[in-house]
N, C-alpha and C positions, 0 to 999 in steps of 0.2 A: 366507950361507944354508946352506952345508954344515955348519957348526958347530951351527946351530940344529936341523937335522934329526938330527944325532947326539945332541944333548941330549934331544930328544923320544923317540928310540928308547931311549936309556939310561934315561930316567925310567920308561917303560912296563916295561922289563925289570926294573928294581929293584923296582917295585911288584909285579910278578908273582912275582919271586923271594921277596920277603918273605911273600907269601901262601902260596906253595908250601912255604916253610920251616915256617910255622906248621902247615900241614896234615900235613907229614912228622913233626913232633914229636908232634902229636896221634895220628897213626897208630902211631908207635913205642910210645908209652905205652899205648895201647889194646891193642896186640899183646902187650906184656909182661904186662899184666893178664890177658889171655885165657889165656896159657900158664901162669899161676900158679894157675888155678882147678882145683880137684879135682873128684871125682865128684859131690859135693853142690852144686857151684856156688859155693863160697866160696873166697876166696884163701887159700893155704896158705903159711906161712912156717916156717922151721926154728927161728928165734930171734925172741924178742919185739922186740928192738932193731932187727932187720932190718925188721920190719914197720913200726915207727914211722918209721925213717929213710926207707924206701922210700915210704911214704905221703906224707911231707913233701916229698920230692924230686919225686914225681909231681905233687903239688898245685902246687908252684912251676912245674914244667914245663908243666902244663896252663894256668896263668895266663899264662905267657910265650907259649904257643902261641896262646891266644885274643887276646892283645894283638897278636901278629904278624898273625893272620888279619884282625882288624878294621882295623888300621892299613893293611895292604897293600891291602885291599879299598877302604877309604875314599880312600886316595891314588890308586888306579886309577880310581875313580869321579870324583874331582876332576879327574884328568887328562882323562878322557873329556868331562866337562862343560865344561872349559876350552877344549878343542879343537873344540867344536861351532860 
């Protein structure tokens, strides 16, 4: 019985951590984009290649963040429905 309760607590913890990690990545990327904006509201880069590489890395990061958020939330909902 004790092992089963630890498994339930750890499953809920992992699902929550996955969702929080996705939200943290999303927040970090948004914060970086906000601080790159100039007076006109456009993102400003010093070099063209930095703009391209930064955009690609941020796009991949956003994709990973969305996958983490959706999977963590889905696993958490599945855990809740399973334990009802």
